[in-house]
C-alpha positions, 0 to 999 in steps of 0.5 A, a space after each residue: 408270080 406273086 400269087 402262085 408263091 402265096 398259095 405255096 405257101 398257104 399250101 404248106 402252112 399246116 395247123 395240128 391240135 394239141 393234146 392234153 397230155 403232159 410230158 417231161 422233156 429231155 433236152 437234146 445232146 449237146 452235140 445233136 445236129 440240126 434236123 428236119 422233119 420231112 412232109 409236112 404237108 402231107 400230115 408229117 406232124 402227129 403232136 406238139 406241145 408248147 411250155 412256154 413262148 420260145 421253145 414248141 416240142 413236135 412230134 413227127 408222124 414217125 413218132 420221133 420228137 424234135 425240140 424247135 427253139 424260137 429266135 424270140 418269144 412267141 406271143 401266145 405259143 403257151 396258150 395256143 390250142 393251133 399252130 401253122 408250120 410254115 416250111 417256105 420249102 418246096 419240099 415240105 420240110 420244117 427245118 430252122 428256116 421255117 416259121 411258126 404261125 400262132 392265131 392271130 398272125 403271130 409268126 415266129 422265125 425257127 432259130 433250131 430243129 433238134 431230135 429229142 428222146 421219148 419224152 415221158 408221160 406225166 401223171 395228172 392230178 385227179 380233180 376232187 370228182 375223179 377220186 373214189 368216196 371214202 367212208 
């Protein structure tokens, strides 16, 4: 029993790579109900972004964005290049009962998952090398 539970958990632990695109996220509506991201084990997460150690923004395969609030600080989340999504659900739905796993084995319990509007992309400052030469 313990072995099969460990295999199930390991099978549902998925990783996704964060992109370097910068976004401006809007908070969820005050009356927004709890949501879930389906089929996480089948590449159901397209992208994610963390601005701090208490929130994670996740884009599902259908391009819907979600705000994931954590119970407490998740050490290393804002600097992580990979995270795991442990659903603890046989159907593979990631919701408020899930866990985020950060490099080094830090497990962070999810408090809520709510749909949010599509974020706007923000322009990154161009580096000095990328600027055209001025005469």
